[in-house]
All heavy atoms as TSV, in Angstrom:
chain	resi	resn	atom	element	x	y	z
A	1	MET	N	N	0.854	-1.176	0.000
A	1	MET	CA	C	0.000	0.000	0.000
A	1	MET	C	C	0.901	1.240	0.000
A	1	MET	O	O	1.759	1.391	0.846
A	1	MET	CB	C	-0.897	-0.006	1.240
A	1	MET	CG	C	-1.783	1.207	1.309
A	1	MET	SD	S	-2.838	1.264	2.759
A	1	MET	CE	C	-4.167	0.245	2.223
A	2	GLU	N	N	0.660	2.083	-0.940
A	2	GLU	CA	C	1.445	3.309	-1.047
A	2	GLU	C	C	0.827	4.411	-0.190
A	2	GLU	O	O	-0.314	4.317	0.254
A	2	GLU	CB	C	1.491	3.767	-2.497
A	2	GLU	CG	C	2.240	2.828	-3.411
A	2	GLU	CD	C	2.293	3.357	-4.826
A	2	GLU	OE1	O	2.075	4.570	-5.014
A	2	GLU	OE2	O	2.554	2.563	-5.734
A	3	ILE	N	N	1.592	5.454	0.000
A	3	ILE	CA	C	1.119	6.586	0.810
A	3	ILE	C	C	-0.085	7.269	0.152
A	3	ILE	O	O	-0.986	7.748	0.837
A	3	ILE	CB	C	2.271	7.589	1.080
A	3	ILE	CG1	C	1.842	8.634	2.123
A	3	ILE	CG2	C	2.683	8.289	-0.198
A	3	ILE	CD1	C	1.739	8.109	3.500
A	4	ASN	N	N	-0.136	7.260	-1.166
A	4	ASN	CA	C	-1.269	7.887	-1.854
A	4	ASN	C	C	-2.561	7.104	-1.627
A	4	ASN	O	O	-3.642	7.705	-1.577
A	4	ASN	CB	C	-0.968	8.021	-3.346
A	4	ASN	CG	C	0.083	9.076	-3.610
A	4	ASN	OD1	O	0.191	10.052	-2.871
A	4	ASN	ND2	N	0.868	8.879	-4.655
A	5	ASP	N	N	-2.468	5.788	-1.492
A	5	ASP	CA	C	-3.653	4.991	-1.179
A	5	ASP	C	C	-4.168	5.343	0.217
A	5	ASP	O	O	-5.374	5.487	0.425
A	5	ASP	CB	C	-3.328	3.502	-1.238
A	5	ASP	CG	C	-2.976	3.038	-2.642
A	5	ASP	OD1	O	-3.402	3.701	-3.614
A	5	ASP	OD2	O	-2.251	2.024	-2.762
A	6	LEU	N	N	-3.261	5.484	1.151
A	6	LEU	CA	C	-3.641	5.860	2.514
A	6	LEU	C	C	-4.277	7.247	2.537
A	6	LEU	O	O	-5.290	7.457	3.211
A	6	LEU	CB	C	-2.423	5.820	3.429
A	6	LEU	CG	C	-2.664	6.150	4.896
A	6	LEU	CD1	C	-3.626	5.149	5.514
A	6	LEU	CD2	C	-1.361	6.189	5.656
A	7	ARG	N	N	-3.710	8.166	1.795
A	7	ARG	CA	C	-4.276	9.522	1.732
A	7	ARG	C	C	-5.678	9.504	1.128
A	7	ARG	O	O	-6.573	10.220	1.586
A	7	ARG	CB	C	-3.373	10.427	0.910
A	7	ARG	CG	C	-2.093	10.775	1.608
A	7	ARG	CD	C	-1.210	11.624	0.728
A	7	ARG	NE	N	0.038	11.935	1.413
A	7	ARG	CZ	C	1.107	12.408	0.819
A	7	ARG	NH1	N	1.110	12.636	-0.482
A	7	ARG	NH2	N	2.190	12.667	1.520
A	8	SER	N	N	-5.875	8.686	0.113
A	8	SER	CA	C	-7.197	8.582	-0.508
A	8	SER	C	C	-8.222	8.013	0.467
A	8	SER	O	O	-9.349	8.510	0.565
A	8	SER	CB	C	-7.124	7.698	-1.754
A	8	SER	OG	O	-6.262	8.256	-2.707
A	9	ILE	N	N	-7.833	6.987	1.192
A	9	ILE	CA	C	-8.743	6.380	2.167
A	9	ILE	C	C	-9.087	7.374	3.270
A	9	ILE	O	O	-10.253	7.518	3.657
A	9	ILE	CB	C	-8.111	5.099	2.749
A	9	ILE	CG1	C	-8.026	4.027	1.663
A	9	ILE	CG2	C	-8.898	4.589	3.940
A	9	ILE	CD1	C	-7.202	2.819	2.049
A	10	LEU	N	N	-8.107	8.099	3.774
A	10	LEU	CA	C	-8.364	9.090	4.824
A	10	LEU	C	C	-9.233	10.237	4.320
A	10	LEU	O	O	-10.066	10.768	5.059
A	10	LEU	CB	C	-7.049	9.621	5.383
A	10	LEU	CG	C	-6.263	8.632	6.244
A	10	LEU	CD1	C	-4.940	9.243	6.685
A	10	LEU	CD2	C	-7.079	8.203	7.437
A	11	THR	N	N	-9.065	10.609	3.058
A	11	THR	CA	C	-9.907	11.656	2.485
A	11	THR	C	C	-11.361	11.203	2.418
A	11	THR	O	O	-12.280	11.966	2.753
A	11	THR	CB	C	-9.399	12.047	1.086
A	11	THR	OG1	O	-8.065	12.521	1.202
A	11	THR	CG2	C	-10.271	13.115	0.462
A	12	VAL	N	N	-11.583	9.977	2.016
A	12	VAL	CA	C	-12.951	9.447	1.939
A	12	VAL	C	C	-13.555	9.352	3.335
A	12	VAL	O	O	-14.722	9.718	3.546
A	12	VAL	CB	C	-12.960	8.080	1.224
A	12	VAL	CG1	C	-14.318	7.401	1.350
A	12	VAL	CG2	C	-12.573	8.244	-0.235
A	13	ILE	N	N	-12.777	8.897	4.315
A	13	ILE	CA	C	-13.273	8.804	5.695
A	13	ILE	C	C	-13.619	10.196	6.230
A	13	ILE	O	O	-14.663	10.388	6.870
A	13	ILE	CB	C	-12.242	8.096	6.595
A	13	ILE	CG1	C	-12.149	6.629	6.214
A	13	ILE	CG2	C	-12.597	8.254	8.072
A	13	ILE	CD1	C	-11.027	5.881	6.901
A	14	ALA	N	N	-12.776	11.187	5.973
A	14	ALA	CA	C	-13.046	12.558	6.423
A	14	ALA	C	C	-14.297	13.114	5.767
A	14	ALA	O	O	-15.108	13.791	6.415
A	14	ALA	CB	C	-11.847	13.446	6.133
A	15	LEU	N	N	-14.494	12.827	4.484
A	15	LEU	CA	C	-15.692	13.292	3.784
A	15	LEU	C	C	-16.944	12.653	4.384
A	15	LEU	O	O	-17.953	13.341	4.594
A	15	LEU	CB	C	-15.594	12.980	2.297
A	15	LEU	CG	C	-16.822	13.327	1.468
A	15	LEU	CD1	C	-17.042	14.839	1.451
A	15	LEU	CD2	C	-16.696	12.792	0.062
A	16	LEU	N	N	-16.879	11.360	4.668
A	16	LEU	CA	C	-18.030	10.686	5.269
A	16	LEU	C	C	-18.347	11.232	6.658
A	16	LEU	O	O	-19.521	11.410	7.010
A	16	LEU	CB	C	-17.785	9.184	5.324
A	16	LEU	CG	C	-17.737	8.470	3.968
A	16	LEU	CD1	C	-17.368	7.007	4.158
A	16	LEU	CD2	C	-19.048	8.618	3.234
A	17	CYS	N	N	-17.317	11.524	7.444
A	17	CYS	CA	C	-17.539	12.135	8.761
A	17	CYS	C	C	-18.179	13.511	8.622
A	17	CYS	O	O	-19.112	13.851	9.359
A	17	CYS	CB	C	-16.229	12.241	9.517
A	17	CYS	SG	S	-15.600	10.675	10.110
A	18	PHE	N	N	-17.700	14.300	7.688
A	18	PHE	CA	C	-18.264	15.630	7.459
A	18	PHE	C	C	-19.725	15.534	7.058
A	18	PHE	O	O	-20.583	16.260	7.585
A	18	PHE	CB	C	-17.466	16.361	6.378
A	18	PHE	CG	C	-18.067	17.665	5.971
A	18	PHE	CD1	C	-17.960	18.781	6.783
A	18	PHE	CD2	C	-18.758	17.778	4.782
A	18	PHE	CE1	C	-18.529	19.990	6.416
A	18	PHE	CE2	C	-19.323	18.987	4.401
A	18	PHE	CZ	C	-19.206	20.089	5.219
A	19	LEU	N	N	-20.035	14.635	6.133
A	19	LEU	CA	C	-21.423	14.484	5.690
A	19	LEU	C	C	-22.311	13.979	6.828
A	19	LEU	O	O	-23.475	14.383	6.937
A	19	LEU	CB	C	-21.488	13.545	4.494
A	19	LEU	CG	C	-20.855	14.091	3.205
A	19	LEU	CD1	C	-20.886	13.024	2.117
A	19	LEU	CD2	C	-21.541	15.357	2.750
A	20	GLY	N	N	-21.768	13.132	7.695
A	20	GLY	CA	C	-22.528	12.668	8.848
A	20	GLY	C	C	-22.850	13.800	9.814
A	20	GLY	O	O	-23.958	13.893	10.335
A	21	ILE	N	N	-21.885	14.667	10.046
A	21	ILE	CA	C	-22.110	15.819	10.930
A	21	ILE	C	C	-23.139	16.767	10.329
A	21	ILE	O	O	-24.025	17.268	11.032
A	21	ILE	CB	C	-20.786	16.541	11.217
A	21	ILE	CG1	C	-19.893	15.645	12.086
A	21	ILE	CG2	C	-21.017	17.888	11.891
A	21	ILE	CD1	C	-18.482	16.150	12.230
A	22	VAL	N	N	-23.054	17.000	9.037
A	22	VAL	CA	C	-24.025	17.877	8.372
A	22	VAL	C	C	-25.421	17.272	8.445
A	22	VAL	O	O	-26.400	17.971	8.747
A	22	VAL	CB	C	-23.603	18.148	6.909
A	22	VAL	CG1	C	-24.713	18.821	6.125
A	22	VAL	CG2	C	-22.345	19.002	6.876
A	23	ALA	N	N	-25.532	15.967	8.204
A	23	ALA	CA	C	-26.840	15.310	8.278
A	23	ALA	C	C	-27.409	15.399	9.689
A	23	ALA	O	O	-28.609	15.648	9.868
A	23	ALA	CB	C	-26.704	13.854	7.841
A	24	TRP	N	N	-26.559	15.214	10.708
A	24	TRP	CA	C	-27.027	15.323	12.088
A	24	TRP	C	C	-27.476	16.749	12.413
A	24	TRP	O	O	-28.491	16.957	13.072
A	24	TRP	CB	C	-25.918	14.894	13.045
A	24	TRP	CG	C	-26.223	15.256	14.461
A	24	TRP	CD1	C	-27.083	14.619	15.296
A	24	TRP	CD2	C	-25.684	16.364	15.184
A	24	TRP	NE1	N	-27.097	15.268	16.516
A	24	TRP	CE2	C	-26.256	16.343	16.463
A	24	TRP	CE3	C	-24.783	17.360	14.861
A	24	TRP	CZ2	C	-25.931	17.288	17.427
A	24	TRP	CZ3	C	-24.464	18.298	15.826
A	24	TRP	CH2	C	-25.049	18.258	17.081
A	25	ALA	N	N	-26.723	17.737	11.945
A	25	ALA	CA	C	-27.044	19.128	12.263
A	25	ALA	C	C	-28.370	19.559	11.656
A	25	ALA	O	O	-29.076	20.384	12.227
A	25	ALA	CB	C	-25.923	20.044	11.777
A	26	TYR	N	N	-28.711	18.998	10.509
A	26	TYR	CA	C	-29.958	19.375	9.859
A	26	TYR	C	C	-31.098	18.402	10.139
A	26	TYR	O	O	-32.179	18.552	9.592
A	26	TYR	CB	C	-29.752	19.516	8.351
A	26	TYR	CG	C	-29.045	20.795	7.995
A	26	TYR	CD1	C	-27.687	20.809	7.707
A	26	TYR	CD2	C	-29.726	22.003	7.971
A	26	TYR	CE1	C	-27.031	21.981	7.397
A	26	TYR	CE2	C	-29.073	23.184	7.658
A	26	TYR	CZ	C	-27.731	23.155	7.372
A	26	TYR	OH	O	-27.087	24.326	7.065
A	27	SER	N	N	-30.883	17.433	11.007
A	27	SER	CA	C	-31.939	16.478	11.317
A	27	SER	C	C	-32.981	17.114	12.235
A	27	SER	O	O	-32.709	18.064	12.960
A	27	SER	CB	C	-31.361	15.230	11.973
A	27	SER	OG	O	-30.883	15.529	13.263
A	28	LYS	N	N	-34.169	16.565	12.191
A	28	LYS	CA	C	-35.254	17.103	13.019
A	28	LYS	C	C	-35.010	16.850	14.497
A	28	LYS	O	O	-35.448	17.622	15.341
A	28	LYS	CB	C	-36.582	16.482	12.604
A	28	LYS	CG	C	-37.043	16.927	11.241
A	28	LYS	CD	C	-38.374	16.325	10.880
A	28	LYS	CE	C	-38.798	16.780	9.500
A	28	LYS	NZ	N	-40.083	16.213	9.095
A	29	GLY	N	N	-34.312	15.776	14.825
A	29	GLY	CA	C	-34.053	15.450	16.220
A	29	GLY	C	C	-33.149	16.445	16.911
A	29	GLY	O	O	-33.251	16.663	18.116
A	30	ALA	N	N	-32.248	17.064	16.192
A	30	ALA	CA	C	-31.314	18.021	16.780
A	30	ALA	C	C	-31.925	19.420	16.891
A	30	ALA	O	O	-31.398	20.263	17.615
A	30	ALA	CB	C	-30.033	18.078	15.961
A	31	LYS	N	N	-33.015	19.653	16.206
A	31	LYS	CA	C	-33.609	20.996	16.167
A	31	LYS	C	C	-34.020	21.483	17.561
A	31	LYS	O	O	-33.769	22.633	17.922
A	31	LYS	CB	C	-34.814	21.013	15.236
A	31	LYS	CG	C	-35.403	22.375	15.042
A	31	LYS	CD	C	-36.548	22.358	14.051
A	31	LYS	CE	C	-37.097	23.749	13.865
A	31	LYS	NZ	N	-38.211	23.789	12.924
A	32	LYS	N	N	-34.622	20.615	18.356
A	32	LYS	CA	C	-35.080	21.013	19.686
A	32	LYS	C	C	-33.906	21.457	20.554
A	32	LYS	O	O	-33.967	22.478	21.228
A	32	LYS	CB	C	-35.818	19.865	20.348
A	32	LYS	CG	C	-36.348	20.210	21.715
A	32	LYS	CD	C	-37.064	19.035	22.345
A	32	LYS	CE	C	-37.507	19.406	23.740
A	32	LYS	NZ	N	-38.112	18.277	24.449
A	33	GLY	N	N	-32.829	20.707	20.532
A	33	GLY	CA	C	-31.646	21.066	21.317
A	33	GLY	C	C	-31.037	22.379	20.880
A	33	GLY	O	O	-30.595	23.186	21.698
A	34	PHE	N	N	-31.012	22.607	19.573
A	34	PHE	CA	C	-30.470	23.865	19.064
A	34	PHE	C	C	-31.351	25.046	19.454
A	34	PHE	O	O	-30.856	26.123	19.776
A	34	PHE	CB	C	-30.327	23.815	17.545
A	34	PHE	CG	C	-29.240	22.883	17.064
A	34	PHE	CD1	C	-29.392	22.191	15.883
A	34	PHE	CD2	C	-28.074	22.694	17.782
A	34	PHE	CE1	C	-28.403	21.330	15.425
A	34	PHE	CE2	C	-27.086	21.846	17.345
A	34	PHE	CZ	C	-27.250	21.164	16.161
A	35	GLU	N	N	-32.670	24.847	19.427
A	35	GLU	CA	C	-33.574	25.933	19.816
A	35	GLU	C	C	-33.419	26.265	21.301
A	35	GLU	O	O	-33.440	27.439	21.684
A	35	GLU	CB	C	-35.017	25.556	19.492
A	35	GLU	CG	C	-35.314	25.579	18.003
A	35	GLU	CD	C	-36.728	25.121	17.675
A	35	GLU	OE1	O	-37.435	24.643	18.590
A	35	GLU	OE2	O	-37.106	25.234	16.503
A	36	GLU	N	N	-33.248	25.255	22.132
A	36	GLU	CA	C	-33.036	25.500	23.565
A	36	GLU	C	C	-31.712	26.227	23.799
A	36	GLU	O	O	-31.642	27.157	24.600
A	36	GLU	CB	C	-33.049	24.185	24.327
A	36	GLU	CG	C	-34.411	23.544	24.426
A	36	GLU	CD	C	-34.367	22.194	25.111
A	36	GLU	OE1	O	-33.285	21.789	25.575
A	36	GLU	OE2	O	-35.416	21.548	25.184
A	37	ALA	N	N	-30.681	25.825	23.101
A	37	ALA	CA	C	-29.379	26.475	23.258
A	37	ALA	C	C	-29.415	27.916	22.765
A	37	ALA	O	O	-28.747	28.785	23.323
A	37	ALA	CB	C	-28.306	25.691	22.495
A	38	ALA	N	N	-30.206	28.186	21.752
A	38	ALA	CA	C	-30.297	29.544	21.221
A	38	ALA	C	C	-30.984	30.491	22.206
A	38	ALA	O	O	-30.724	31.699	22.189
A	38	ALA	CB	C	-31.067	29.543	19.897
A	39	GLN	N	N	-31.822	29.956	23.082
A	39	GLN	CA	C	-32.549	30.787	24.036
A	39	GLN	C	C	-31.800	30.985	25.350
A	39	GLN	O	O	-32.240	31.755	26.200
A	39	GLN	CB	C	-33.926	30.175	24.310
A	39	GLN	CG	C	-34.837	30.185	23.097
A	39	GLN	CD	C	-35.077	31.575	22.555
A	39	GLN	OE1	O	-35.276	32.523	23.318
A	39	GLN	NE2	N	-35.071	31.708	21.252
A	40	LEU	N	N	-30.675	30.310	25.545
A	40	LEU	CA	C	-29.939	30.419	26.814
A	40	LEU	C	C	-29.546	31.852	27.174
A	40	LEU	O	O	-29.661	32.228	28.347
A	40	LEU	CB	C	-28.696	29.530	26.776
A	40	LEU	CG	C	-28.957	28.042	26.969
A	40	LEU	CD1	C	-27.655	27.268	26.818
A	40	LEU	CD2	C	-29.571	27.772	28.316
A	41	PRO	N	N	-29.109	32.698	26.253
A	41	PRO	CA	C	-28.753	34.064	26.653
A	41	PRO	C	C	-29.947	34.882	27.139
A	41	PRO	O	O	-29.774	35.888	27.818
A	41	PRO	CB	C	-28.184	34.683	25.376
A	41	PRO	CG	C	-27.781	33.547	24.524
A	41	PRO	CD	C	-28.720	32.427	24.866
A	42	PHE	N	N	-31.148	34.442	26.818
A	42	PHE	CA	C	-32.336	35.218	27.157
A	42	PHE	C	C	-33.058	34.702	28.395
A	42	PHE	O	O	-34.100	35.233	28.763
A	42	PHE	CB	C	-33.303	35.227	25.968
A	42	PHE	CG	C	-32.660	35.723	24.712
A	42	PHE	CD1	C	-32.449	34.862	23.643
A	42	PHE	CD2	C	-32.236	37.031	24.591
A	42	PHE	CE1	C	-31.850	35.303	22.488
A	42	PHE	CE2	C	-31.634	37.485	23.442
A	42	PHE	CZ	C	-31.433	36.622	22.382
A	43	THR	N	N	-32.519	33.674	29.037
A	43	THR	CA	C	-33.185	33.161	30.234
A	43	THR	C	C	-33.106	34.204	31.340
A	43	THR	O	O	-32.117	34.911	31.482
A	43	THR	CB	C	-32.549	31.845	30.712
A	43	THR	OG1	O	-31.171	32.059	30.946
A	43	THR	CG2	C	-32.750	30.741	29.695
A	44	ASP	N	N	-34.137	34.284	32.138
A	44	ASP	CA	C	-34.232	35.311	33.170
A	44	ASP	C	C	-33.955	34.700	34.529
A	44	ASP	O	O	-34.831	34.593	35.376
A	44	ASP	CB	C	-35.619	35.951	33.135
A	44	ASP	CG	C	-35.687	37.206	33.979
A	44	ASP	OD1	O	-34.617	37.717	34.357
A	44	ASP	OD2	O	-36.800	37.663	34.261
A	45	GLU	N	N	-32.729	34.292	34.728
A	45	GLU	CA	C	-32.332	33.736	36.007
A	45	GLU	C	C	-31.359	34.703	36.667
A	45	GLU	O	O	-30.196	34.788	36.294
A	45	GLU	CB	C	-31.680	32.375	35.816
A	45	GLU	CG	C	-32.628	31.331	35.281
A	45	GLU	CD	C	-31.954	29.989	35.114
A	45	GLU	OE1	O	-30.858	29.807	35.672
A	45	GLU	OE2	O	-32.521	29.152	34.423
A	46	ASP	N	N	-31.837	35.444	37.655
A	46	ASP	CA	C	-31.000	36.404	38.359
A	46	ASP	C	C	-30.177	35.690	39.424
A	46	ASP	O	O	-30.660	34.762	40.070
A	46	ASP	CB	C	-31.856	37.478	39.017
A	46	ASP	CG	C	-32.586	38.326	37.998
A	46	ASP	OD1	O	-32.056	38.477	36.879
A	46	ASP	OD2	O	-33.673	38.833	38.317
A	47	PRO	N	N	-28.944	36.144	39.653
A	47	PRO	CA	C	-28.157	35.552	40.740
A	47	PRO	C	C	-28.763	35.939	42.081
A	47	PRO	O	O	-29.515	36.902	42.180
A	47	PRO	CB	C	-26.772	36.169	40.556
A	47	PRO	CG	C	-26.983	37.393	39.744
A	47	PRO	CD	C	-28.220	37.152	38.928
A	48	PRO	N	N	-28.461	35.196	43.149
A	48	PRO	CA	C	-28.986	35.562	44.475
A	48	PRO	C	C	-28.584	36.987	44.845
A	48	PRO	O	O	-27.568	37.505	44.384
A	48	PRO	CB	C	-28.331	34.551	45.409
A	48	PRO	CG	C	-27.988	33.387	44.529
A	48	PRO	CD	C	-27.703	33.973	43.179
A	49	ALA	N	N	-29.377	37.625	45.708
A	49	ALA	CA	C	-29.206	39.043	46.010
A	49	ALA	C	C	-27.846	39.369	46.612
A	49	ALA	O	O	-27.297	40.434	46.364
A	49	ALA	CB	C	-30.315	39.504	46.954
A	50	GLY	N	N	-27.254	38.483	47.411
A	50	GLY	CA	C	-25.990	38.776	48.073
A	50	GLY	C	C	-24.770	38.552	47.194
A	50	GLY	O	O	-23.681	38.984	47.533
A	51	ASP	N	N	-24.907	37.885	46.075
A	51	ASP	CA	C	-23.761	37.561	45.233
A	51	ASP	C	C	-23.592	38.597	44.130
A	51	ASP	O	O	-24.552	39.124	43.600
A	51	ASP	CB	C	-23.941	36.192	44.572
A	51	ASP	CG	C	-23.904	35.067	45.596
A	51	ASP	OD1	O	-23.472	35.328	46.717
A	51	ASP	OD2	O	-24.312	33.951	45.245
A	52	LYS	N	N	-22.323	38.866	43.811
A	52	LYS	CA	C	-22.031	39.733	42.676
A	52	LYS	C	C	-21.749	38.835	41.478
A	52	LYS	O	O	-21.277	37.725	41.608
A	52	LYS	CB	C	-20.828	40.614	42.967
A	52	LYS	CG	C	-21.082	41.624	44.085
A	52	LYS	CD	C	-19.888	42.466	44.309
A	52	LYS	CE	C	-19.937	43.597	43.310
A	52	LYS	NZ	N	-18.848	44.552	43.475
A	53	ALA	N	N	-22.025	39.328	40.294
A	53	ALA	CA	C	-21.873	38.527	39.085
A	53	ALA	C	C	-20.420	38.136	38.828
A	53	ALA	O	O	-20.139	37.063	38.324
A	53	ALA	CB	C	-22.430	39.283	37.881
A	54	ASP	N	N	-19.468	39.010	39.171
A	54	ASP	CA	C	-18.070	38.704	38.856
A	54	ASP	C	C	-17.384	37.921	39.970
A	54	ASP	O	O	-16.202	37.592	39.843
A	54	ASP	CB	C	-17.301	39.994	38.568
A	54	ASP	CG	C	-17.312	40.968	39.738
A	54	ASP	OD1	O	-17.973	40.714	40.750
A	54	ASP	OD2	O	-16.644	42.001	39.625
A	55	GLY	N	N	-18.048	37.640	41.076
A	55	GLY	CA	C	-17.488	36.795	42.118
A	55	GLY	C	C	-16.580	37.541	43.095
A	55	GLY	O	O	-16.016	36.929	43.981
A	56	GLN	N	N	-16.427	38.839	42.982
A	56	GLN	CA	C	-15.575	39.602	43.886
A	56	GLN	C	C	-16.416	40.065	45.076
A	56	GLN	O	O	-17.586	40.401	44.941
A	56	GLN	CB	C	-14.966	40.800	43.186
A	56	GLN	CG	C	-14.031	40.411	42.060
A	56	GLN	CD	C	-13.496	41.632	41.339
A	56	GLN	OE1	O	-13.925	42.750	41.611
A	56	GLN	NE2	N	-12.587	41.408	40.412
A	57	ARG	N	N	-15.802	40.108	46.230
A	57	ARG	CA	C	-16.488	40.578	47.429
A	57	ARG	C	C	-16.064	42.013	47.734
A	57	ARG	O	O	-14.939	42.394	47.505
A	57	ARG	CB	C	-16.178	39.684	48.614
A	57	ARG	CG	C	-16.710	38.296	48.423
A	57	ARG	CD	C	-16.405	37.476	49.654
A	57	ARG	NE	N	-16.925	36.145	49.464
A	57	ARG	CZ	C	-17.952	35.674	50.129
A	57	ARG	NH1	N	-18.564	36.412	51.013
A	57	ARG	NH2	N	-18.371	34.448	49.908
A	58	LYS	N	N	-16.994	42.753	48.258
A	58	LYS	CA	C	-16.718	44.130	48.595
A	58	LYS	C	C	-16.015	44.167	49.946
A	58	LYS	O	O	-16.506	43.622	50.938
A	58	LYS	CB	C	-18.040	44.899	48.667
A	58	LYS	CG	C	-17.873	46.376	48.629
A	58	LYS	CD	C	-19.239	47.026	48.529
A	58	LYS	CE	C	-19.091	48.498	48.301
A	58	LYS	NZ	N	-20.376	49.147	48.163
A	59	GLU	N	N	-14.860	44.779	50.001
A	59	GLU	CA	C	-14.066	44.884	51.232
A	59	GLU	C	C	-14.416	46.173	51.966
A	59	GLU	O	O	-14.616	47.201	51.351
A	59	GLU	CB	C	-12.573	44.882	50.896
A	59	GLU	CG	C	-12.110	43.649	50.153
A	59	GLU	CD	C	-11.700	42.529	51.073
A	59	GLU	OE1	O	-11.375	42.808	52.216
A	59	GLU	OE2	O	-11.758	41.371	50.622
A	60	GLY	N	N	-14.431	46.077	53.286
A	60	GLY	CA	C	-14.455	47.259	54.066
A	60	GLY	C	C	-15.628	47.835	54.588
A	60	GLY	O	O	-16.018	48.743	55.006
């Protein structure tokens, strides 16, 4: 087996992996998860009143 045969096989495997990822991304089953992830920045969950968002405590 020559190096070019190995390169050809790896190219075909990479193409099949890419097509599998694309098929999964556009499948109906993944849509719900993507919609939930898209709404994460808009969730209205406030931190507790005593905590600061950056984790620093006020001295003094």
